[in-house]
Backbone as CSV, one residue per row, in Angstrom:
resi,resn,N_x,N_y,N_z,CA_x,CA_y,CA_z,C_x,C_y,C_z
1,UNK,-196.665,49.225,70.717,-197.157,50.314,70.980,-197.944,50.162,72.319
2,UNK,-197.690,50.976,73.275,-198.784,50.558,74.624,-200.090,51.174,74.634
3,UNK,-200.757,50.216,75.092,-202.057,50.057,74.970,-203.098,51.014,76.292
4,UNK,-203.911,51.716,75.907,-204.516,52.748,76.626,-205.065,52.084,77.937
5,UNK,-205.225,52.811,78.827,-205.249,52.094,80.054,-207.178,51.574,80.046
6,UNK,-207.805,52.241,79.354,-209.213,52.075,78.952,-209.140,50.618,78.198
7,UNK,-208.299,50.437,77.125,-208.070,49.006,76.344,-207.745,48.285,77.438
8,UNK,-206.913,48.180,78.201,-206.685,47.043,79.054,-207.520,46.937,79.769
9,UNK,-208.692,47.683,80.413,-209.752,47.342,81.080,-210.844,46.716,80.464
10,UNK,-211.039,47.112,79.398,-212.016,46.601,78.277,-211.402,45.282,77.565
11,UNK,-210.449,44.744,77.533,-209.887,43.427,77.116,-209.434,42.712,78.292
12,UNK,-209.866,42.889,79.594,-209.268,41.845,80.457,-209.841,40.419,80.211
13,UNK,-210.892,40.055,79.119,-211.354,38.676,78.979,-209.912,38.016,78.068
14,UNK,-209.109,38.790,77.453,-208.240,38.521,76.874,-206.875,37.888,77.614
15,UNK,-206.928,38.239,79.034,-205.825,38.256,80.001,-206.174,36.852,80.770
16,UNK,-204.692,35.985,80.608,-205.096,34.703,81.202,-205.208,34.876,83.054
17,UNK,-206.115,33.953,83.354,-206.583,33.992,85.002,-207.572,35.521,85.135
18,UNK,-207.813,36.106,84.088,-208.649,37.211,84.155,-209.732,37.078,84.104
19,UNK,-210.514,35.889,84.032,-211.818,35.803,83.594,-212.596,34.776,84.645
20,UNK,-214.002,34.485,85.018,-213.981,33.476,85.604,-213.865,31.951,85.063
21,UNK,-214.035,30.936,85.940,-213.341,29.952,85.700,-214.531,29.432,84.645
22,UNK,-214.161,28.495,83.458,-215.133,28.092,82.402,-214.776,26.307,82.309
23,UNK,-215.888,25.837,81.679,-215.466,24.366,81.410,-215.272,23.426,82.606
24,UNK,-215.858,23.700,83.919,-215.655,22.787,84.817,-216.929,22.021,85.096
25,UNK,-216.762,20.765,85.642,-217.868,19.894,86.024,-218.870,20.381,86.805
26,UNK,-220.005,19.575,87.275,-220.696,20.332,88.055,-220.051,20.270,89.682
27,UNK,-219.610,19.168,89.840,-218.773,19.172,91.129,-218.008,20.085,91.373
28,UNK,-216.957,20.368,90.446,-216.128,21.502,90.677,-216.773,22.945,90.679
29,UNK,-217.754,23.075,89.742,-218.731,24.149,90.078,-219.329,24.764,91.422
30,UNK,-219.775,23.450,91.769,-220.313,23.646,92.912,-219.667,23.966,94.047
31,UNK,-218.089,23.400,94.201,-217.334,23.310,95.041,-216.674,24.728,94.974
32,UNK,-216.304,25.434,93.665,-216.049,26.736,93.835,-217.044,27.984,94.165
33,UNK,-218.263,27.516,93.663,-219.357,28.567,94.451,-219.445,28.568,95.668
34,UNK,-219.264,27.178,96.458,-219.039,27.547,98.062,-218.207,27.972,98.868
35,UNK,-216.967,27.873,97.874,-215.709,28.771,98.443,-215.892,29.887,98.391
36,UNK,-216.617,30.465,97.260,-216.714,31.789,96.969,-217.509,32.345,97.908
37,UNK,-218.804,31.544,98.351,-220.048,32.276,99.070,-219.567,32.156,100.513
38,UNK,-218.491,31.256,100.980,-217.804,31.498,102.343,-216.837,32.458,102.429
39,UNK,-215.737,32.583,101.515,-215.185,33.955,101.051,-216.102,35.092,101.367
40,UNK,-217.358,35.546,100.682,-217.777,36.686,100.599,-218.575,36.751,102.093
41,UNK,-219.024,35.983,102.772,-219.235,36.091,104.176,-218.278,36.449,105.098
42,UNK,-216.927,35.928,104.772,-215.787,36.516,105.564,-215.571,37.921,105.233
43,UNK,-215.555,37.940,103.941,-215.293,39.437,103.545,-216.563,40.488,104.124
44,UNK,-217.573,40.460,104.259,-218.688,41.152,104.449,-218.463,41.274,106.268
45,UNK,-218.303,40.249,106.533,-217.757,40.164,108.307,-216.571,41.357,108.463
46,UNK,-215.639,41.199,107.515,-214.489,41.858,107.545,-214.722,43.377,107.494
47,UNK,-215.641,43.512,106.542,-216.119,44.937,106.475,-217.428,45.441,107.300
48,UNK,-217.602,44.847,108.425,-218.611,45.183,109.068,-220.189,45.387,108.556
49,UNK,-220.452,44.325,107.440,-221.465,44.174,107.108,-222.468,43.427,107.593
50,UNK,-221.966,42.803,109.044,-222.735,41.910,109.886,-223.790,42.604,110.889
51,UNK,-224.854,42.330,111.033,-225.734,43.081,112.188,-226.856,41.846,112.785
52,UNK,-226.114,41.184,113.671,-226.838,40.195,114.609,-227.076,39.205,113.461
53,UNK,-228.249,38.578,113.516,-228.558,37.536,112.438,-228.831,37.963,111.239
54,UNK,-228.947,39.513,110.910,-229.467,40.062,109.713,-228.558,39.993,108.485
55,UNK,-229.117,39.644,107.332,-228.076,39.414,106.090,-227.951,38.297,105.774
56,UNK,-227.832,38.067,104.362,-227.484,36.623,103.903,-226.797,36.887,102.346
57,UNK,-226.303,35.982,101.960,-225.878,36.077,100.556,-225.987,34.387,100.041
58,UNK,-226.342,34.096,98.725,-226.914,33.195,98.352,-226.255,33.058,96.961
59,UNK,-226.145,31.403,96.692,-225.594,31.103,95.346,-226.512,30.078,95.031
60,UNK,-227.046,29.699,93.633,-227.794,28.957,92.889,-227.118,27.685,92.898
61,UNK,-227.575,26.512,93.175,-226.574,25.076,93.092,-226.805,25.075,91.443
62,UNK,-225.556,24.681,90.851,-225.304,24.458,89.389,-226.391,23.425,88.760
63,UNK,-226.439,22.277,89.457,-227.225,20.937,89.085,-228.495,20.837,89.394
64,UNK,-228.779,21.439,90.873,-230.377,21.503,91.058,-230.739,23.177,90.945
65,UNK,-231.082,23.446,89.899,-231.430,24.776,89.816,-232.827,25.341,90.781
66,UNK,-233.311,24.548,91.230,-234.261,25.137,92.517,-233.751,25.082,93.981
67,UNK,-232.725,24.843,93.940,-232.080,24.875,95.218,-231.098,25.681,95.293
68,UNK,-230.493,26.412,96.201,-229.310,27.293,96.350,-228.924,27.462,98.102
69,UNK,-227.569,27.630,98.215,-226.849,27.724,99.237,-226.613,28.982,100.253
70,UNK,-226.976,28.773,101.364,-226.983,29.943,101.983,-226.537,29.857,103.294
71,UNK,-226.347,30.745,104.095,-225.787,30.708,105.543,-226.547,30.079,106.753
72,UNK,-226.326,29.357,107.535,-227.128,29.001,109.026,-227.204,30.292,109.718
73,UNK,-228.661,30.377,110.265,-229.031,31.713,110.941,-228.139,31.360,112.193
74,UNK,-227.353,32.680,112.852,-226.901,32.616,114.021,-225.316,32.415,113.952
75,UNK,-225.025,31.768,112.606,-223.590,31.455,112.673,-222.846,33.051,111.914
76,UNK,-221.688,33.379,113.026,-220.944,34.837,112.267,-220.553,34.770,111.121
77,UNK,-220.828,35.607,110.352,-220.094,35.934,109.055,-218.817,35.766,109.149
78,UNK,-218.152,36.074,110.040,-216.756,36.233,110.267,-216.056,34.829,110.441
79,UNK,-217.162,33.694,110.715,-216.641,32.467,111.148,-216.755,31.584,110.334
80,UNK,-217.618,31.931,109.060,-218.174,31.166,108.193,-216.992,30.345,107.443
81,UNK,-217.494,28.725,107.406,-216.651,28.002,106.373,-217.791,27.050,105.585
82,UNK,-217.354,26.714,104.617,-217.593,25.918,103.440,-218.419,24.913,103.989
83,UNK,-218.003,23.829,105.429,-218.722,23.058,105.675,-219.975,23.425,106.491
84,UNK,-220.321,24.997,106.559,-221.423,25.407,107.756,-222.691,25.809,106.439
85,UNK,-222.340,25.955,105.752,-223.333,26.324,104.293,-224.483,24.961,104.237
86,UNK,-225.867,25.874,104.203,-226.838,24.854,104.035,-227.483,25.189,102.393
87,UNK,-227.721,23.591,102.039,-228.464,23.786,100.902,-230.077,23.678,100.805
88,UNK,-230.837,24.283,100.232,-231.888,25.005,100.590,-232.920,24.533,99.347
89,UNK,-234.265,24.136,99.230,-234.954,23.792,97.958,-235.994,25.202,97.892
90,UNK,-236.619,25.508,96.840,-237.473,26.505,96.971,-238.885,26.089,97.744
91,UNK,-238.890,24.933,98.513,-239.951,24.554,99.399,-239.725,24.936,101.011
92,UNK,-238.389,25.552,100.812,-237.875,25.699,102.452,-237.516,24.315,103.274
93,UNK,-236.973,23.809,102.352,-236.832,22.288,102.672,-234.916,22.268,102.826
94,UNK,-234.058,21.891,103.971,-232.827,22.239,104.140,-232.408,20.587,103.257
95,UNK,-231.733,20.665,102.684,-231.495,19.027,101.881,-229.843,18.752,102.153
96,UNK,-229.202,19.583,102.579,-227.909,19.430,103.086,-227.651,20.380,103.939
97,UNK,-226.683,19.912,105.013,-226.135,21.059,106.188,-226.924,20.757,107.384
98,UNK,-226.473,21.665,108.099,-227.135,21.532,109.561,-227.388,23.065,110.297
99,UNK,-228.504,23.062,110.477,-228.299,24.720,111.158,-229.820,24.999,110.943
100,UNK,-230.157,26.294,111.405,-231.738,26.996,111.459,-231.255,27.676,109.850
101,UNK,-232.654,27.758,109.305,-232.773,28.462,108.200,-233.486,29.800,108.337
102,UNK,-232.803,30.987,107.848,-233.279,32.350,108.329,-234.489,32.217,107.197
103,UNK,-235.502,32.812,107.926,-236.853,32.815,107.448,-236.930,34.116,106.326
104,UNK,-236.507,35.025,106.738,-235.915,36.413,105.681,-235.502,36.008,104.687
105,UNK,-234.235,35.393,105.015,-233.250,34.833,103.769,-234.128,33.697,102.561
106,UNK,-234.794,33.126,103.175,-235.382,32.153,102.256,-236.746,32.790,101.490
107,UNK,-237.257,33.710,102.039,-238.487,34.426,101.528,-237.895,35.500,100.598
108,UNK,-236.750,36.256,100.519,-236.176,37.137,99.679,-235.648,36.425,98.669
109,UNK,-234.503,35.578,99.210,-233.666,34.874,97.886,-234.335,33.640,97.171
110,UNK,-235.265,33.112,97.802,-236.052,31.945,96.878,-236.686,32.307,95.789
111,UNK,-237.380,33.722,96.129,-238.298,34.304,95.352,-237.262,35.243,93.845
112,UNK,-236.366,35.851,94.398,-235.173,36.314,93.460,-235.052,34.939,92.388
113,UNK,-234.334,34.150,93.242,-233.907,32.758,92.405,-234.762,32.244,91.570
114,UNK,-236.361,32.005,91.763,-237.123,31.670,91.073,-237.622,32.619,89.798
115,UNK,-237.581,33.936,90.090,-238.198,34.884,89.078,-237.283,35.179,88.200
116,UNK,-235.972,35.038,88.354,-234.821,35.415,87.667,-233.717,34.629,87.394
117,UNK,-234.119,33.569,86.279,-232.907,32.447,85.959,-231.815,33.009,85.858
118,UNK,-231.530,34.449,85.300,-230.296,35.466,85.159,-229.167,35.222,86.512
119,UNK,-230.036,35.163,87.570,-229.501,35.300,88.797,-228.911,34.219,89.335
120,UNK,-227.619,34.138,89.461,-226.734,33.109,90.211,-226.357,33.263,91.562
121,UNK,-226.352,34.632,91.912,-226.055,34.785,93.430,-226.488,36.328,94.010
122,UNK,-227.090,36.318,94.990,-227.582,37.703,95.726,-227.108,38.085,97.001
123,UNK,-227.088,38.986,97.266,-226.642,39.504,98.561,-227.382,40.392,99.198
124,UNK,-227.704,40.360,100.433,-228.263,41.506,100.969,-227.999,41.458,102.588
125,UNK,-227.418,42.677,103.049,-227.317,42.874,104.505,-227.898,44.328,105.128
126,UNK,-227.735,44.548,105.987,-227.876,45.723,106.768,-226.898,46.668,107.030
127,UNK,-226.056,46.819,106.120,-224.632,47.517,106.302,-225.343,48.923,106.862
128,UNK,-224.425,49.825,107.347,-224.440,51.333,107.717,-225.044,51.856,106.952
129,UNK,-224.224,52.155,105.888,-224.723,53.481,104.836,-225.399,53.129,103.841
130,UNK,-225.648,51.636,103.729,-226.781,51.309,102.550,-227.938,51.673,103.402
131,UNK,-228.150,51.165,104.916,-229.872,51.412,105.326,-229.981,52.671,105.498
132,UNK,-228.691,53.477,105.583,-229.091,54.754,106.024,-229.394,55.817,104.739
133,UNK,-228.992,55.288,103.730,-229.301,55.752,102.500,-230.761,55.277,102.007
134,UNK,-230.848,54.233,102.260,-232.568,53.722,102.037,-233.454,54.257,102.596
135,UNK,-233.207,54.677,103.545,-234.328,55.728,104.534,-234.768,56.887,103.613
136,UNK,-233.800,57.330,102.676,-234.537,58.649,101.833,-235.381,57.969,100.696
137,UNK,-235.404,56.781,100.315,-236.241,56.330,99.257,-235.956,56.965,97.909
138,UNK,-234.499,56.995,97.811,-233.840,57.735,96.604,-233.077,56.563,95.464
139,UNK,-233.032,56.559,94.541,-231.859,55.762,93.789,-230.517,56.651,93.951
140,UNK,-229.211,55.924,94.166,-228.155,56.833,93.820,-227.836,57.609,92.793
141,UNK,-227.361,58.834,92.787,-227.111,59.636,91.622,-225.222,59.525,91.178
142,UNK,-225.081,59.432,89.567,-223.960,59.411,89.085,-222.896,60.500,89.559
143,UNK,-222.500,60.500,90.862,-221.712,61.503,91.244,-220.383,61.374,91.413
144,UNK,-219.711,59.839,91.039,-218.497,59.068,91.170,-218.346,58.471,89.956
145,UNK,-217.154,57.998,89.551,-217.249,56.926,88.699,-217.293,55.568,89.061
146,UNK,-217.164,55.437,90.314,-217.716,54.049,91.149,-219.198,53.858,90.807
147,UNK,-219.900,55.130,91.297,-221.367,54.987,91.638,-222.261,54.561,89.969
148,UNK,-221.596,55.104,89.066,-221.770,55.135,87.837,-222.346,53.460,87.252
149,UNK,-221.396,52.627,88.081,-221.936,51.281,87.968,-223.579,50.874,88.302
150,UNK,-224.070,52.047,88.837,-225.387,51.648,89.025,-226.270,52.589,88.478
151,UNK,-225.713,53.276,87.362,-226.553,54.480,86.942,-227.538,53.532,85.982
152,UNK,-228.897,53.841,86.131,-230.047,53.378,85.248,-230.072,51.728,85.395
153,UNK,-229.204,51.360,86.543,-229.183,49.726,86.371,-229.352,49.389,87.814
154,UNK,-230.270,49.998,88.844,-230.855,49.846,89.809,-232.075,50.135,90.330
155,UNK,-233.056,49.675,91.171,-234.134,50.007,91.618,-234.471,50.479,93.093
156,UNK,-235.506,51.262,93.006,-235.967,51.398,94.487,-237.318,50.569,94.857
157,UNK,-237.139,49.696,95.824,-238.308,48.865,96.305,-239.173,49.785,97.372
158,UNK,-240.031,50.263,97.462,-240.643,51.544,98.177,-241.920,51.087,99.143
159,UNK,-241.572,49.626,99.475,-243.083,49.000,100.101,-242.629,48.568,100.993
160,UNK,-241.959,49.168,102.369,-241.317,48.449,103.528,-242.797,48.321,104.424
161,UNK,-243.071,46.948,105.017,-244.174,46.483,105.529,-243.767,45.765,106.708
162,UNK,-242.252,45.824,107.180,-241.675,45.173,108.159,-240.806,43.841,108.041
163,UNK,-240.428,42.944,108.764,-239.293,41.978,108.209,-240.075,41.128,107.258
164,UNK,-239.104,40.507,106.287,-239.918,40.051,104.997,-239.768,38.511,105.246
165,UNK,-241.197,38.167,105.589,-241.377,36.768,106.351,-242.413,36.106,105.057
166,UNK,-243.113,37.023,104.672,-244.102,36.602,103.570,-243.913,36.178,102.229
167,UNK,-244.284,35.379,101.452,-243.746,35.170,100.290,-244.334,36.362,99.156
168,UNK,-245.227,36.852,99.493,-245.868,38.001,98.629,-244.868,39.220,98.895
169,UNK,-244.334,39.299,100.010,-243.131,40.494,100.154,-242.034,40.290,98.881
170,UNK,-241.457,38.818,99.191,-240.468,38.479,98.216,-240.731,38.580,96.823
171,UNK,-241.915,38.151,96.420,-242.266,38.770,95.170,-242.019,39.771,94.548
172,UNK,-242.786,40.855,95.600,-242.650,42.384,95.106,-241.078,42.776,94.864
173,UNK,-240.514,42.322,96.064,-239.105,42.778,95.573,-238.412,42.365,94.456
174,UNK,-238.728,40.722,94.080,-238.316,40.308,93.056,-238.566,40.812,91.763
175,UNK,-240.005,41.556,91.711,-240.593,42.405,90.676,-239.644,43.739,90.348
176,UNK,-239.626,44.351,91.472,-239.067,45.651,91.944,-237.504,45.848,91.297
177,UNK,-236.670,44.392,91.566,-235.855,44.202,91.031,-235.364,44.164,89.206
178,UNK,-236.527,43.520,88.826,-236.464,43.258,87.495,-235.096,42.837,86.906
179,UNK,-234.385,43.512,85.729,-233.562,43.409,85.242,-232.078,43.978,85.555
180,UNK,-232.194,44.430,86.753,-231.307,45.597,87.336,-230.446,44.493,88.160
181,UNK,-229.093,45.071,88.402,-228.158,44.596,89.194,-228.392,44.604,90.674
182,UNK,-229.136,45.478,91.034,-229.261,45.972,92.568,-230.532,46.731,93.123
183,UNK,-230.812,46.748,94.348,-232.231,47.353,94.728,-231.775,47.817,95.919
184,UNK,-232.410,49.237,96.088,-232.465,49.673,97.292,-233.703,49.771,98.170
185,UNK,-233.773,48.625,99.206,-235.065,48.396,99.592,-235.213,49.451,100.795
186,UNK,-236.247,50.038,100.500,-236.455,51.269,101.243,-236.667,50.957,102.963
187,UNK,-235.951,52.106,103.580,-235.747,51.622,105.158,-235.507,50.591,105.728
188,UNK,-234.703,49.855,104.810,-234.212,48.290,104.915,-232.791,48.133,104.404
189,UNK,-232.671,48.239,103.478,-230.950,48.222,103.157,-230.570,47.859,101.625
190,UNK,-229.591,47.573,101.118,-229.321,46.950,99.988,-229.555,45.607,99.353
191,UNK,-229.719,45.309,98.193,-229.866,44.058,97.692,-228.810,44.228,96.468
192,UNK,-228.089,43.123,95.813,-227.473,42.950,94.850,-227.311,41.719,94.334
193,UNK,-227.344,41.523,93.142,-227.299,40.203,92.421,-226.295,40.157,91.028
194,UNK,-225.933,38.944,90.821,-224.905,38.638,89.695,-225.097,37.307,89.293
195,UNK,-224.195,37.134,88.006,-223.878,35.874,87.386,-223.067,34.782,88.297
196,UNK,-222.437,35.480,89.326,-221.329,34.845,90.055,-221.523,35.381,91.474
197,UNK,-221.020,34.522,92.427,-220.814,35.270,93.784,-219.721,36.625,93.800
198,UNK,-219.074,36.434,93.114,-218.198,37.435,92.976,-218.545,38.734,92.609
199,UNK,-219.574,38.515,91.497,-220.044,39.718,91.193,-221.046,40.441,92.027
200,UNK,-222.067,39.638,92.834,-222.996,40.142,93.690,-222.391,40.628,94.754
201,UNK,-221.335,40.066,95.479,-220.581,40.343,96.337,-220.088,42.061,96.081
202,UNK,-219.254,42.000,95.106,-218.580,43.167,94.726,-219.532,44.267,94.582
203,UNK,-220.814,44.111,94.052,-221.762,45.478,93.676,-222.079,45.582,94.986
204,UNK,-222.559,44.654,96.013,-222.829,45.155,97.494,-221.676,45.820,98.094
205,UNK,-220.708,45.463,97.890,-219.404,46.364,98.719,-219.527,47.548,98.034
206,UNK,-219.243,47.829,96.543,-219.287,49.405,96.127,-220.458,50.075,96.225
207,UNK,-221.425,49.266,96.260,-222.962,50.233,96.446,-222.973,50.739,97.817
208,UNK,-222.478,49.794,98.538,-222.512,50.336,100.197,-221.380,51.720,100.235
209,UNK,-220.426,51.596,99.359,-219.402,52.864,99.508,-219.965,53.916,98.875
210,UNK,-220.765,53.714,97.729,-221.269,54.713,97.256,-222.520,55.343,97.992
211,UNK,-223.205,54.721,98.428,-224.067,55.107,99.403,-223.510,56.249,100.402
212,UNK,-222.003,55.539,100.971,-221.338,56.146,101.822,-220.828,57.913,101.387
213,UNK,-220.413,57.485,100.027,-219.575,58.656,99.301,-220.841,59.911,99.034
214,UNK,-222.032,59.374,98.685,-223.221,60.524,98.202,-223.611,60.939,99.749
215,UNK,-223.738,59.955,100.852,-224.083,60.780,102.216,-223.102,61.675,102.447
216,UNK,-221.944,61.694,102.510,-220.776,62.605,102.671,-220.746,63.839,101.924
217,UNK,-221.200,63.492,100.605,-220.961,64.755,99.555,-221.978,65.569,99.849
218,UNK,-223.329,64.760,100.322,-224.359,65.995,100.442,-224.403,66.429,101.640
219,UNK,-223.814,66.089,102.607,-223.651,66.595,103.951,-222.604,67.930,103.827
220,UNK,-221.986,67.788,102.663,-220.948,68.947,102.559,-221.372,70.034,101.519
221,UNK,-222.549,69.765,100.919,-222.779,70.731,99.851,-223.738,70.023,98.976
222,UNK,-223.584,70.487,97.639,-224.398,69.648,96.423,-223.655,69.206,95.364
223,UNK,-223.812,67.927,95.403,-222.569,67.036,94.452,-222.856,67.293,93.101
224,UNK,-221.954,67.582,91.863,-222.179,67.749,90.900,-222.253,66.226,90.053
225,UNK,-223.407,66.279,89.136,-223.863,65.225,88.440,-222.846,64.682,87.337
226,UNK,-222.516,63.809,87.161,-221.818,63.018,85.874,-223.066,63.492,84.840
227,UNK,-222.658,63.886,83.526,-223.620,63.896,82.591,-223.910,62.494,81.841
228,UNK,-225.207,62.139,81.724,-225.760,60.886,81.466,-225.179,60.410,80.370
229,UNK,-224.767,60.900,79.403,-224.089,60.307,78.261,-222.657,59.272,79.005
230,UNK,-221.869,60.275,79.481,-220.704,59.554,79.989,-221.086,58.880,81.009
231,UNK,-221.905,59.206,82.114,-222.345,58.065,82.843,-223.021,56.548,82.606
232,UNK,-223.367,56.774,81.213,-223.763,55.384,80.867,-222.554,54.619,80.009
233,UNK,-221.683,55.622,79.498,-220.289,54.917,78.813,-219.471,54.457,79.968
234,UNK,-219.798,55.155,81.248,-218.634,54.467,82.325,-219.387,53.231,82.871
235,UNK,-220.801,53.340,83.086,-221.288,51.875,83.533,-220.895,50.992,82.418
236,UNK,-220.861,50.843,81.312,-220.511,50.059,80.274,-218.808,49.423,80.718
237,UNK,-218.012,50.144,81.194,-216.755,49.590,81.518,-216.747,49.448,83.025
238,UNK,-217.219,50.169,83.977,-217.363,49.446,85.469,-218.374,48.796,85.921
239,UNK,-219.208,48.559,85.232,-220.653,48.030,85.600,-221.229,46.611,85.002
240,UNK,-220.044,45.973,84.488,-220.139,44.969,83.424,-220.151,44.022,84.316
241,UNK,-220.900,42.701,83.953,-220.594,41.161,84.792,-219.199,41.159,85.085
242,UNK,-218.329,41.017,83.734,-217.066,40.735,84.261,-216.123,41.745,84.940
243,UNK,-216.442,43.131,85.043,-215.853,43.731,85.691,-216.339,43.641,87.340
244,UNK,-217.359,43.243,87.589,-217.999,42.623,88.941,-217.080,41.660,89.539
245,UNK,-216.864,40.315,88.500,-216.409,39.552,88.998,-214.628,39.888,89.153
246,UNK,-214.421,40.456,88.132,-212.782,40.957,88.413,-212.315,41.866,89.505
247,UNK,-213.444,42.611,90.167,-212.989,43.548,91.092,-213.180,42.921,92.579
248,UNK,-213.583,41.595,92.207,-213.948,40.915,93.816,-212.631,40.113,93.945
249,UNK,-211.889,39.691,92.922,-210.342,38.949,93.159,-209.434,39.313,94.039
250,UNK,-209.208,40.342,94.175,-208.170,40.959,95.142,-208.720,40.875,96.709
251,UNK,-210.043,40.803,96.853,-210.796,40.463,98.342,-210.558,39.356,98.518
252,UNK,-211.078,38.359,97.437,-210.882,36.789,97.624,-209.654,36.484,97.990
253,UNK,-208.543,37.088,97.422,-207.332,36.494,97.371,-206.685,36.569,98.701
254,UNK,-207.340,38.060,99.359,-206.932,38.437,100.784,-207.646,37.612,101.648
255,UNK,-208.795,37.224,101.894,-209.433,36.625,102.528,-208.957,35.217,102.544
256,UNK,-208.611,34.510,101.636,-208.124,33.269,101.613,-206.748,33.191,102.264
257,UNK,-205.694,34.165,101.910,-204.691,34.542,102.592,-204.510,34.460,104.212
258,UNK,-205.475,35.193,104.209,-205.540,35.703,105.889,-206.373,34.405,106.815
259,UNK,-207.229,33.871,106.093,-208.286,32.986,106.849,-208.464,31.649,106.047
260,UNK,-207.617,30.980,105.675,-207.612,29.821,104.908,-208.870,28.826,105.368
261,UNK,-208.837,28.610,106.859,-209.788,27.913,107.672,-210.999,28.003,106.735
262,UNK,-211.547,28.709,106.408,-212.978,29.152,105.600,-213.182,27.789,104.524
263,UNK,-212.165,27.388,104.260,-212.541,26.497,102.919,-212.660,25.011,103.729
264,UNK,-212.513,25.001,104.746,-212.874,23.611,105.390,-214.113,23.455,105.402
């Protein structure tokens, strides 16, 4: 008897190739994380999430847990390569790679990685719809199936004081995030986290689109909210760590096919 679509979604972990890599060595894990990080930057560039030198995605090093990999300031997302990435410790020291360290990137991401051992990767950028929605200082509503991924699983940081260059500001953002997968930084933009680069990148992509959808819906009228019970059950399906990882795979494969030089 054929499985229902819901069962197929819920049983992705039973499908070969449908789960994140496991049982890799430290070196293999590091290489995989750096490749996914470079691909995520290319994807963000492709989707127009770059804004000058603003925006950053980081991934924790699998061996040195107080180190993370990040883009050098001034390098285009659209041209990011694995060899361009910087390895930075929590003292703001560049221990591998060449280039400038973005002060805001360090301040935000170092505090998140220090405060939340569960976070492997984090993404933040000044995407158009995310920063437009952030100006409202409101959480997203469950008005679509996709938006339900964030139902009761994102925070609003409502204390904008300028460019985040002070560690206290980074600490406050990390506290506001708590155990959620995302935060709306009021008057600033979106921040998403995950157990993998794939997950953090996908949450950012779909959160940006959810902001766009709600802005469009509210411009047209009064959106109908999904019932809380159904919003919660939908989040369990589309908002899990596995769903986030899996949803990024088509984007990753397209980017790799179109721009294989990113692996250099």
